[in-house]
N, C-alpha and C positions, 0 to 999 in steps of 0.2 A: 326487277328489273335489271340486275347486277347477273343477276341465272343468267334471261333471256342474251347476255354482256357475255356473259361467257363463255352462252352456246358458238355463239356468232366468231371469235374472236377463235374458240377449237376450231373451227372448218377449214380454217385456214395452217393447219396442225401438220406434222412429218406426216411419215408411209408407218410402216410398222417399226421399228427399235429397238435395243433389246434391250434388257432392264440393267439396273443399274449394278445386282445382283439379282446372284439365283435365289431361285427361292416365291413364296407365297403371301401376299400382301399381307395379312392381318389389320393394320388399320384400312380402310379403307376413304379413300376421294368420297368430301363432302363439302357442298355449294351452302356457302351460308348465302342465309335471304338480305344482305344487307353487306356494303366496303366492314361493316361492326358487327357486324353479330359475331354470333358461334357460329360454326362451323369447320370440317378439317381444310386447310386447300394446298392438301396435297394427300398423297399415300407412303405409307409405315411399311420393312418387314419385318420380317423378324426375323436378328443374324446371327453369325460367331462374330463374337468382339476379334476384329483386325480385319475379318475377311473385305480383298478390298471390291472398294468402289466405283466405281469405272462408265465415266462423262455418256453418257445417251448417245448426246450429237459433236462435234464439234462446235468453240469457239472461244472466249477471254473472258478469262480468269476476271474477277469484279474483287469480289473481294475470296481473301480466307486467313478467315479466323474466329474465333472465342464473340457469343454474345451468352450474358446470364453463362459464361463456367462452360458452355456446349460451343463446343466448332462445329463451324458450320462454309461449309466452301459451295461459294455466287458463275453459274458459269451464261455470259451474255450469248445465245447462241444469234447466226445467221443468220434465223431463220422470224427474230423477232423475241421469244422466248427468252424467259428468260429461266432457269434453271436453281437452284438449291439443292445440298445432298445432308444431313445433319445428321446429327447426333454421330461425330465423327470421333476415336476417340485420336485420329492424327488425318492434317494435312500435306497430303504427296504436291502438293499441287500449291503458288503462293500470288496473289494479284500481278495481273501484266503475262503473267503464265501459258501462251495457246496451246489449249487441251484438242486432241484428235478423237471421237467416236471409240469408246474399246478401250481410248487410256483410262489407270488407278490415278481419282485425288483425292484420295483418304482410306479409310481403313476404319472401320466398321466401327458401332460396336457390342448394346445387348438385341441394337434395331434399325433403320436406317430412315431415316425421312426424305422420302423426295416427289417437290413439290413446278410448280412449272405456276408464271408469269406471263403475262400481257399486259407492257407497262404493272401499271394497282391494282391488277385482275386477275386476279386466281385461275390455270386453268387444270381442266380433271382431264390428267396423264393420261389413265390408266384404257380408252381405248388401240394407244397406238406405241402400248409396254409390249416386247410380245412377248405368247406363255408357252411354256414346252403344251406340246398336244398330242400324243398316240395314243396309237387306233389300240382296243381291243382285241387280243386273237389265244388261240387259246394254247395248251405249256401240252407239252409229251407223255404220257402219266407213264412210260414206258421201258423212263429214263437217258431216249434219245435228245439228242442237241437241238433244245428249241430253234425255231428260225433266233433270225436277230432283228433289238423290235428297233424296230424304222419311225419316228418322228418326225416332225416339225415344225417348225413356229408360227403363233397365228394371234395375230394381232382381232379386235374388232373389229378398225379403223381399216380401210384404206383395202 
């Protein structure tokens, strides 16, 4: 039931967004079978400590502080989703701050947790987080200068 509700709620999520940090997701979203069941309610990135963590969308900071010794920033977005940025070394915003998309909200530790919720229901952010896509190309073997790499950002959603 929770998975079905999460799917329905995720359909109203935003279009393609820049991820909070550059890099691959090292721990994917795994929907819990029930509200209190095991799962992973967000995604994790491996990061270099001190990496700037950017807001994926504009919103208002509802929490910035420690929970059990770990720093988190929570942003309520206008689309009704709540974004959580966790495992931070430092928060660059405080409760009540208004942030814009791309604004630095904190600095990462060796990993970054990013999750979305609509109310109490987790939403998989993966389909809306852009990934860099570079088309394969041949590189000259004679030492001449190769063509510039043409890449683009793409999402599974939208």
